C-alpha positions as CSV (number, residue, x, y, z in Angstrom):
1,G,-2.7,51.3,-6.5
2,Y,-2.7,48.9,-9.5
3,K,0.5,47.2,-8.2
4,N,-0.9,46.8,-4.7
5,E,-4.1,45.4,-6.2
6,S,-2.2,43.0,-8.3
7,G,0.0,42.0,-5.4
8,N,-3.1,41.4,-3.2
9,K,-4.7,39.3,-5.9
10,N,-1.6,37.2,-6.3
11,I,-1.4,36.7,-2.5
12,I,-5.0,35.5,-2.7
13,R,-4.0,33.2,-5.5
14,V,-1.1,31.8,-3.5
15,I,-3.4,31.1,-0.6
16,K,-5.9,29.4,-2.9
17,Y,-3.3,27.1,-4.4
18,F,-1.8,26.4,-1.1
19,G,-5.3,25.4,0.2
20,L,-5.9,23.2,-2.8
21,A,-2.5,21.4,-2.2
22,L,-3.3,21.0,1.4
23,I,-6.7,19.5,0.7
24,I,-5.3,17.0,-1.9
25,L,-2.4,15.8,0.3
26,T,-4.5,15.7,3.5
27,T,-7.2,13.7,1.7
28,S,-4.6,11.2,0.4
29,Y,-3.2,11.0,3.9
30,L,-6.6,10.3,5.6
31,C,-7.6,7.7,3.0
32,N,-4.2,5.9,3.3
33,I,-3.7,6.3,-0.5
34,N,-0.3,8.0,-0.1
35,T,1.3,5.9,2.5
36,Y,4.6,7.5,1.7
37,L,3.3,10.5,3.7
38,G,0.9,8.6,5.9
39,W,2.9,7.8,9.0
40,D,5.6,10.5,8.9
41,G,4.3,13.9,10.0
42,F,7.6,15.6,9.1
43,A,7.5,14.3,5.5
44,L,4.0,15.5,5.1
45,T,4.7,19.0,6.5
46,K,7.9,19.3,4.4
47,R,6.0,18.5,1.2
48,L,3.2,20.9,2.0
49,L,5.7,23.7,2.6
50,L,7.5,22.9,-0.7
51,V,4.3,22.9,-2.7
52,S,3.1,26.2,-1.2
53,L,6.6,27.8,-1.7
54,A,6.7,26.6,-5.4
55,V,3.2,28.0,-6.0
56,A,4.2,31.4,-4.5
57,I,7.3,31.5,-6.8
58,V,5.2,30.6,-9.8
59,Q,2.7,33.4,-9.0
60,V,5.5,36.0,-8.6
61,L,7.2,35.1,-11.8
62,L,3.9,35.1,-13.7
63,L,3.4,38.7,-12.4
64,F,6.8,39.7,-13.9
65,I,5.9,38.1,-17.2
66,W,2.7,40.0,-17.3
67,H,4.5,43.4,-17.1
68,S,7.5,42.5,-19.2
69,R,7.8,44.1,-22.7
70,S,10.4,41.6,-24.0
71,N,8.9,38.6,-25.8
72,L,12.1,36.6,-25.2
73,L,12.0,37.3,-21.5
74,R,8.3,36.5,-21.4
75,V,9.0,33.1,-23.0
76,L,11.9,32.3,-20.7
77,L,10.0,33.4,-17.6
78,F,7.0,31.4,-18.8
79,L,9.1,28.2,-19.3
80,F,10.9,28.6,-16.0
81,P,7.8,28.6,-13.7
82,I,6.2,25.8,-15.8
83,S,9.4,23.7,-15.3
84,C,9.3,24.5,-11.5
85,L,5.7,23.5,-11.4
86,I,6.3,20.2,-13.2
87,Y,9.2,19.4,-11.0
88,V,7.2,20.1,-7.8
89,L,4.3,18.0,-9.1
90,Y,6.6,15.2,-9.9
91,F,8.4,15.5,-6.5
92,T,5.0,15.4,-4.7
93,L,3.3,12.8,-6.7
94,M,6.2,10.4,-7.4
95,P,6.0,8.8,-4.0
96,L,2.3,8.4,-4.4
97,I,2.8,6.6,-7.7
98,G,5.7,4.6,-6.4
99,A,3.7,3.6,-3.3
100,N,0.8,2.5,-5.4
101,D,3.0,0.3,-7.5
102,F,4.7,-1.0,-4.3
103,Y,1.4,-1.8,-2.6
104,R,-0.3,-3.2,-5.8
105,D,2.4,-5.9,-5.9
106,I,2.1,-7.0,-2.3
107,H,-1.7,-6.6,-2.2
108,S,-2.5,-8.7,-5.2
109,N,-4.1,-11.1,-2.8
110,R,-3.9,-11.8,0.9
111,P,-0.5,-13.5,1.0
112,S,0.4,-16.1,3.6
113,I,2.7,-14.8,6.3
114,I,5.6,-16.8,7.8
115,V,7.3,-15.4,10.8
116,L,10.5,-17.3,11.9
117,V,11.8,-16.3,15.3
118,E,15.2,-17.8,16.3
119,D,15.4,-17.3,20.0
120,A,18.4,-15.5,21.6
121,M,20.3,-14.6,18.4
122,N,23.1,-12.0,18.6
123,T,23.5,-10.1,15.4
124,R,27.3,-9.8,15.8
125,Y,27.5,-13.4,14.6
126,L,25.6,-12.9,11.4
127,S,27.7,-12.1,8.3
128,L,24.8,-9.9,7.0
129,Y,25.1,-7.6,10.0
130,S,28.6,-7.4,11.5
131,S,30.5,-10.6,11.4
132,T,33.5,-10.9,9.1
133,D,33.1,-14.7,9.0
134,D,30.6,-16.0,6.4
135,I,29.0,-18.5,8.7
136,T,25.4,-17.7,7.7
137,P,25.2,-17.9,3.9
138,N,21.4,-18.7,3.9
139,I,20.6,-15.7,6.1
140,T,22.7,-13.6,3.8
141,Y,20.9,-14.9,0.7
142,L,17.6,-14.1,2.3
143,G,18.8,-10.6,3.0
144,V,19.9,-10.0,-0.6
145,K,16.4,-10.8,-1.7
146,S,14.7,-8.8,1.1
147,T,14.6,-5.7,3.1
148,V,17.2,-5.8,5.9
149,F,16.7,-3.6,9.0
150,S,20.2,-3.0,10.3
151,N,19.0,-1.4,13.6
152,C,16.0,-3.2,15.1
153,I,15.5,-3.0,18.8
154,A,13.5,-5.6,20.9
155,Q,11.4,-4.3,23.7
156,S,12.9,-6.6,26.3
157,S,15.9,-8.9,26.7
158,W,13.9,-12.1,27.4
159,T,11.1,-13.9,25.7
160,L,7.8,-13.2,27.3
161,P,7.7,-9.4,27.3
162,S,9.5,-9.3,23.9
163,V,7.1,-11.7,22.1
164,S,4.2,-9.9,23.8
165,S,5.3,-6.6,22.2
166,M,5.8,-8.2,18.8
167,W,2.2,-9.6,18.8
168,T,0.5,-6.5,20.3
169,G,2.4,-3.5,18.9
170,L,2.8,-2.2,22.4
171,P,5.9,-2.1,24.8
172,P,5.8,-4.5,27.8
173,G,5.0,-1.7,30.2
174,A,1.8,-0.9,28.4
175,I,0.5,-4.5,28.4
176,A,1.8,-5.2,31.9
177,V,3.9,-8.3,31.0
178,S,6.8,-9.0,33.3
179,S,8.3,-11.9,35.3
180,N,5.7,-11.2,38.0
181,Q,2.8,-11.0,35.5
182,P,3.6,-13.2,32.5
183,Y,0.1,-13.6,31.1
184,L,-0.6,-12.2,27.7
185,L,-4.1,-10.7,28.0
186,H,-4.2,-8.0,25.3
187,D,-5.5,-8.5,21.8
188,T,-2.8,-10.2,19.7
189,L,-1.9,-10.3,16.0
190,P,-2.9,-13.9,15.6
191,E,-6.4,-13.1,17.0
192,V,-6.8,-10.2,14.7
193,L,-5.7,-12.3,11.7
194,S,-8.0,-15.2,12.7
195,R,-11.0,-12.9,13.0
196,N,-10.3,-11.7,9.5
197,G,-10.3,-15.1,7.9
198,Y,-6.6,-16.2,8.2
199,E,-5.9,-19.8,9.2
200,T,-3.2,-19.6,11.9
201,Y,-0.5,-22.1,12.8
202,A,2.3,-22.0,15.3
203,V,5.2,-24.3,16.1
204,V,6.8,-23.1,19.3
205,C,9.7,-24.6,21.1
206,N,10.2,-22.2,24.0
207,P,8.6,-23.7,27.2
208,L,7.4,-20.3,28.3
209,L,5.3,-19.6,25.2
210,S,2.6,-22.0,26.4
211,N,-1.2,-22.0,26.7
212,S,-0.6,-21.5,30.4
213,F,0.6,-18.0,29.7
214,K,-2.1,-17.4,27.0
215,Y,0.3,-17.3,24.1
216,S,-1.8,-19.7,22.1
217,K,-4.6,-17.1,21.7
218,G,-5.7,-16.7,18.2
219,F,-4.0,-19.8,16.8
220,D,-6.2,-22.5,15.2
221,N,-3.3,-24.9,15.5
222,Y,-0.7,-24.4,18.3
223,Y,2.1,-27.0,18.4
224,H,4.0,-26.5,21.6
225,I,7.2,-28.6,21.8
226,D,9.7,-28.4,24.6
227,E,11.7,-30.7,26.8
228,E,8.5,-31.9,28.5
229,R,7.5,-33.5,25.1
230,L,8.7,-37.0,24.4
231,V,6.5,-38.1,21.5
232,D,6.0,-36.6,18.0
233,F,2.3,-36.7,17.7
234,G,2.4,-35.4,14.1
235,L,0.9,-32.3,12.4
236,D,-2.8,-33.2,12.9
237,M,-2.7,-33.2,16.8
238,P,-1.9,-30.0,18.7
239,Y,-0.1,-30.4,21.9
240,G,-2.0,-29.8,25.2
241,Y,-0.8,-29.8,28.8
242,N,1.8,-32.2,30.2
243,T,0.7,-35.2,32.2
244,G,2.3,-36.3,35.4
245,W,4.0,-39.3,33.8
246,E,5.5,-37.2,31.1
247,R,7.1,-34.9,33.7
248,A,8.5,-37.7,35.7
249,L,9.9,-39.4,32.6
250,N,11.4,-36.2,31.4
251,K,13.2,-35.7,34.7
252,A,14.8,-39.1,34.3
253,V,15.7,-38.4,30.7
254,R,17.5,-35.2,31.8
255,L,20.0,-37.3,33.6
256,V,21.2,-38.7,30.3
257,T,23.5,-36.8,28.0
258,G,22.4,-34.7,25.0
259,V,20.9,-37.6,23.1
260,F,17.4,-36.5,24.0
261,H,18.1,-32.8,23.2
262,N,19.1,-33.7,19.7
263,R,16.1,-36.0,19.3
264,L,13.9,-33.1,20.4
265,R,15.6,-30.9,17.9
266,S,14.8,-33.2,15.1
267,I,11.2,-33.3,16.2
268,Q,11.0,-29.5,16.1
269,W,12.6,-29.3,12.7
270,N,10.4,-32.0,11.1
271,L,7.3,-30.4,12.4
272,C,8.3,-27.0,11.1
273,L,9.1,-28.5,7.7
274,K,5.8,-30.4,7.6
275,V,3.9,-27.1,8.2
276,L,5.8,-25.3,5.4
277,K,5.1,-28.2,3.0
278,K,1.3,-27.6,3.5
279,V,1.0,-23.8,3.8
280,P,-0.9,-22.3,0.9
281,K,0.3,-19.1,-0.8
282,S,-2.5,-17.0,0.6
283,G,-4.8,-16.8,3.7
284,C,-2.4,-18.5,6.2
285,F,-0.3,-17.2,9.1
286,V,2.6,-19.3,10.4
287,Y,4.6,-18.6,13.5
288,L,7.8,-20.7,14.0
289,H,9.8,-20.1,17.2
290,L,13.0,-22.2,17.3
291,M,15.7,-22.5,20.0
292,E,18.9,-23.2,18.3
293,T,20.8,-20.2,19.6
294,H,19.2,-20.4,23.1
295,L,20.9,-22.3,25.9
296,P,21.7,-25.2,26.1
297,Y,24.6,-24.7,23.6
298,D,24.8,-28.3,22.3
299,P,25.2,-28.1,18.5
300,P,25.1,-31.2,16.3
301,D,28.6,-32.3,15.3
302,R,28.2,-31.3,11.6
303,F,28.1,-27.6,12.7
304,R,31.2,-27.8,15.0
305,E,33.9,-26.5,12.6
306,N,36.6,-24.7,14.6
307,E,37.6,-27.4,17.2
308,S,40.0,-26.0,19.8
309,D,42.4,-27.7,22.2
310,Y,40.0,-26.8,25.1
311,R,39.2,-29.9,27.2
312,G,37.3,-28.4,30.2
313,R,33.9,-28.6,31.7
314,F,32.1,-27.0,28.6
315,E,33.9,-29.1,26.0
316,R,30.8,-30.6,24.5
317,R,28.0,-28.3,25.7
318,V,26.8,-25.6,28.0
319,R,23.8,-26.9,29.9
320,V,20.8,-25.1,31.3
321,Q,21.6,-26.2,34.8
322,E,24.9,-24.5,34.6
323,L,23.1,-21.3,33.7
324,S,21.1,-21.5,36.9
325,M,24.3,-21.9,38.9
326,Y,25.9,-18.9,37.0
327,R,23.0,-16.7,37.9
328,D,23.2,-17.7,41.5
329,G,26.9,-16.9,41.6
330,K,27.8,-20.6,42.2
331,L,29.5,-20.9,38.8
332,V,32.3,-18.5,37.7
333,I,33.4,-18.2,34.1
334,D,36.3,-15.8,34.0
335,D,38.9,-17.7,31.9
336,E,39.1,-16.1,28.4
337,V,39.9,-19.4,26.7
338,E,36.8,-20.9,28.3
339,R,34.7,-18.0,27.2
340,E,36.0,-18.2,23.7
341,H,35.1,-21.9,23.6
342,I,31.6,-21.0,24.7
343,R,31.4,-18.4,21.9
344,E,32.4,-21.1,19.4
345,L,29.7,-23.4,20.6
346,Y,27.3,-20.5,20.1
347,R,28.7,-19.9,16.6
348,A,28.0,-23.6,15.8
349,E,24.4,-23.1,16.9
350,V,24.2,-20.0,14.6
351,R,25.4,-22.2,11.7
352,C,22.7,-24.7,12.7
353,A,20.0,-22.0,12.7
354,D,21.2,-20.8,9.3
355,Y,21.0,-24.3,7.9
356,I,17.4,-24.6,9.1
357,L,16.4,-21.3,7.6
358,G,17.9,-22.4,4.3
359,E,15.9,-25.6,4.4
360,M,12.7,-23.7,4.9
361,V,13.4,-21.3,2.0
362,N,14.2,-24.3,-0.2
363,I,10.9,-25.9,0.6
364,L,9.0,-22.7,-0.3
365,K,11.0,-22.3,-3.5
366,S,10.4,-25.9,-4.5
367,R,6.7,-25.4,-4.1
368,G,6.9,-22.2,-6.2
369,I,5.5,-20.0,-3.4
370,F,8.5,-18.2,-1.9
371,D,7.9,-15.1,-4.1
372,E,4.1,-15.3,-3.2
373,V,4.4,-15.2,0.6
374,I,5.7,-12.8,3.2
375,F,8.7,-14.3,5.0
376,I,9.9,-12.5,8.2
377,F,13.1,-13.6,10.0
378,T,13.9,-12.1,13.4
379,S,14.7,-12.9,17.0
380,D,12.9,-12.1,20.3
381,H,16.2,-10.9,21.9
382,G,19.9,-11.1,21.7
383,E,22.5,-12.9,23.7
384,E,25.5,-11.5,25.7
385,H,28.9,-13.2,25.8
386,W,30.6,-10.8,28.3
387,E,30.4,-7.7,26.1
388,H,29.4,-5.8,29.3
389,G,30.6,-8.4,31.8
390,G,27.5,-10.6,31.7
391,F,26.4,-13.9,30.1
392,E,23.2,-14.9,28.2
393,H,20.1,-12.6,28.5
394,G,17.4,-11.2,30.6
395,H,19.7,-9.2,32.9
396,S,20.4,-6.0,30.9
397,V,19.2,-3.7,28.1
398,H,22.5,-3.2,26.3
399,R,22.5,-3.7,22.5
400,E,23.9,-7.2,22.5
401,V,20.7,-8.4,24.3
402,V,18.1,-6.2,22.7
403,G,19.5,-5.7,19.2
404,V,17.9,-8.3,16.9
405,P,18.0,-9.2,13.2
406,L,14.9,-8.2,11.2
407,I,14.6,-9.3,7.5
408,I,11.3,-8.9,5.6
409,H,10.8,-10.6,2.3
410,L,7.7,-9.3,0.4
411,P,5.9,-10.9,-2.5
412,H,7.4,-10.1,-5.9
413,K,10.1,-7.9,-4.3
414,D,13.4,-9.6,-4.7
415,D,15.6,-6.5,-4.9
416,G,17.5,-6.2,-1.7
417,M,17.3,-3.1,0.4
418,R,19.0,-2.1,3.7
419,I,17.3,0.3,6.1
420,E,19.8,1.9,8.6
421,S,17.2,3.9,10.6
422,Q,16.2,2.5,14.0
423,V,13.0,0.4,14.1
424,R,11.3,-1.7,16.8
425,L,10.4,-5.4,17.0
426,M,6.9,-4.4,17.9
427,D,6.5,-2.6,14.5
428,I,5.9,-6.1,13.0
429,F,2.3,-5.9,14.3
430,P,1.1,-2.9,12.2
431,T,3.4,-3.9,9.3
432,I,1.5,-7.2,8.8
433,L,-1.8,-5.5,9.3
434,E,-1.0,-3.0,6.6
435,I,0.2,-5.7,4.2
436,T,-3.1,-7.6,4.7
437,R,-5.2,-4.4,4.7
438,I,-6.8,-5.3,8.0
439,H,-8.2,-2.4,10.0
440,Y,-7.4,-2.4,13.7
441,D,-8.8,0.2,16.1
442,G,-7.2,-1.1,19.4
443,E,-4.4,0.4,21.4
444,I,-1.1,0.5,19.6
445,L,2.2,2.5,19.8
446,A,4.1,0.7,17.0
447,E,4.2,2.0,13.4
448,S,4.2,0.2,10.1
449,L,7.5,-0.4,8.4
450,L,6.2,-0.4,4.9
451,P,6.7,3.4,4.5
452,S,10.4,2.9,5.4
453,M,10.7,0.6,2.4
454,I,9.6,3.4,0.1
455,N,11.2,6.3,1.9
456,K,14.0,5.8,4.4
457,R,12.5,7.6,7.4
458,S,14.0,9.0,10.5
459,H,14.6,6.8,13.6
460,L,11.7,5.5,15.7
461,P,12.3,5.9,19.4
462,A,12.7,2.5,21.2
463,I,12.1,1.5,24.8
464,S,13.5,-1.8,26.3
465,E,12.4,-2.9,29.7
466,K,11.1,-5.5,32.2
467,L,14.2,-7.6,32.9
468,L,14.0,-11.2,34.1
469,Y,16.5,-10.9,37.0
470,G,18.9,-8.5,38.5
471,D,18.2,-4.7,38.9
472,Q,15.3,-3.5,36.8
473,M,16.6,-1.2,34.1
474,V,15.0,0.7,31.2
475,S,16.7,1.9,28.0
476,Y,15.6,4.7,25.6
477,R,17.2,4.9,22.2
478,D,16.5,7.7,19.7
479,G,18.7,6.2,17.0
480,E,21.7,8.3,17.8
481,Y,22.0,8.1,21.6
482,T,21.2,5.3,24.1
483,Y,20.1,6.3,27.6
484,I,19.9,3.6,30.3
485,L,18.4,4.1,33.8
486,N,18.7,1.7,36.7
487,L,15.4,1.9,38.4
488,E,16.7,0.3,41.6
489,N,19.5,2.8,42.5
490,G,18.9,5.7,40.1
491,D,22.3,5.3,38.2
492,D,22.1,6.3,34.5
493,Y,24.3,5.9,31.5
494,L,24.6,7.6,28.1
495,Y,26.2,6.2,25.0
496,N,26.5,7.2,21.3
497,D,28.6,4.4,20.0
498,F,26.8,1.4,18.4
499,K,28.4,-1.2,20.8
500,E,27.7,1.0,23.8
501,L,31.1,0.6,25.3
502,V,32.2,4.3,25.8
503,E,30.0,6.2,28.3
504,L,29.4,9.9,27.7
505,N,29.5,12.5,30.5
506,D,27.0,15.0,29.2
507,E,24.5,15.9,32.0
508,A,22.5,18.2,29.8
509,L,21.9,15.5,27.2
510,K,21.2,12.9,30.0
511,N,18.5,15.2,31.3
512,E,17.0,15.6,27.8
513,M,17.0,11.9,27.2
514,S,15.5,11.3,30.6
515,L,12.6,13.6,29.8
516,Y,11.9,11.7,26.6
517,M,12.0,8.5,28.5
518,E,9.6,9.8,31.1
519,K,7.1,11.0,28.5
520,Y,7.2,7.6,26.8
521,L,6.8,5.7,30.0
522,A,3.9,8.0,31.0
523,Q,2.2,7.2,27.7
524,E,2.7,3.5,28.4
525,G,1.1,4.0,31.8
526,R,-2.0,5.6,30.4
527,I,-2.4,2.8,27.8
528,R,-1.9,0.2,30.6
529,D,-4.6,1.7,32.7
530,R,-7.0,1.6,29.8
531,I,-6.1,-2.0,29.0
532,L,-6.4,-3.3,32.6
533,K,-9.8,-1.8,32.9
534,K,-10.9,-4.0,30.0
535,T,-9.2,-7.2,31.1
536,L,-9.1,-9.5,34.1
537,Y,-6.1,-11.5,35.3
538,M,-6.6,-15.2,34.7
539,K,-4.3,-16.8,37.2
540,G,-7.0,-19.1,38.4
541,E,-6.9,-20.9,35.1
542,V,-3.1,-21.4,35.0
543,D,-1.3,-24.7,35.6
544,E,1.2,-23.4,38.2
545,E,3.2,-26.6,38.2
546,Y,3.7,-26.4,34.5
547,I,4.9,-22.8,34.8
548,K,7.5,-23.9,37.4
549,E,8.7,-26.7,35.1
550,S,9.0,-24.3,32.1
551,L,11.0,-21.8,34.1
552,R,13.2,-24.6,35.4
553,S,13.8,-26.1,31.9
554,L,15.2,-22.8,30.8
555,G,17.4,-22.4,33.8
556,Y,15.5,-19.5,35.2
557,I,14.8,-21.2,38.5
558,Q,16.2,-24.3,40.3
């Protein structure tokens, strides 16, 4: 009877200690104190179970100590559970302490945030990711001082839906952004930051990211430069809509060679550098969207290093007009020598993009604020060079067009780190909100990446969708497998290699991945319905002629 009574009492003690641990950890979770546990339910459950198990062991050993007649045994058995308890407490609280140190450094004030997006950048050309050629030393330097995410997936393979996801924390299907509905209507990161006291700047060089499509929402200063712009107005005058004479003059200029393109490039660079020379170390958000690695491939001569004997139609450049012909089937590029020359033109553009990034970092360093601000380098999508038989982007959801670089440099954190687990481009939204300690109660599916920088978490599932042309396709990646579904004819594909070249014939796994995709898309649909009930389409306010010119300047229409 005594033993049973003691056993019952100890069971009660175990339950009481377990309840106490549960209350402490749950409270820290709800208060966002212990962010190490905060966004990972598996980690939270694991630690709760470990704590409860350790408490049970301690209670059982203490019971043995109580009934032992050997003083030595009592001492040993007393020290053992105490050691176990100390270990468990350290194991449980260490992430909390580490997280607090981590967050204290980056939360010392509201740091300025600089997001550099290099349009259409394929990670295979970056030495930091997969290239054996060291053609991007500045990107590599930034990575050594920052957190590099080796496996970041964009939510689409062309600009509008991808940037929409980055600024809303939602996949394109949830915010209804596509080639048929290109307007960004949902609440965006710049709007949230602006409402919370941040001054917001943007220098954008993609014609599609215009006020016509509502991508200037939330920006106090939105400098939109594209091939419709012929004059550098300077930093103090944001660009508005094009006038008729500008359009007419631009059409005439397009008949000339790449002189105008390189003049335009210098205007873009100079304006970006002007902004960075004035940005303060806190309270400012800057979005820079450059087009070095987007067509046309017409790199400045200083970046053309590996000249070949090729003397064909693409000797100097690949023009946007040729892209339109390629998409329409009027232009065939099947010669491998020609393809390799095009790749070399792209490599030269990558060198150019790397140079610009280096100049930006040098400006911030010369001002002494590089270690005070958040600097994020990424791309909106990748670029295909016949890895799966296609060229450029917007037509598929394979890795070469949705895998993007993601490098995040945080204030006072210059020890490099590499995260191999899969993340999404849309995760930038909640990451910045957590850094700035801004509360947001709107719709969101993305997750903050800061916990990944403390504890390397499991993969985040990634959807890529809403193609620009060709058959509509959707991909679902769980970090190990890639499942691609053709929505037009029902064909599906399964891969488990990083380059997605070897297809798997596993029908059971296909069905399992298909179910995961269906659940994710259903969740998108529910969010989309709620969002559309709150917003109205604004097509009546759009400059339709400007939209056509923007699409034409990128080669999307003729």
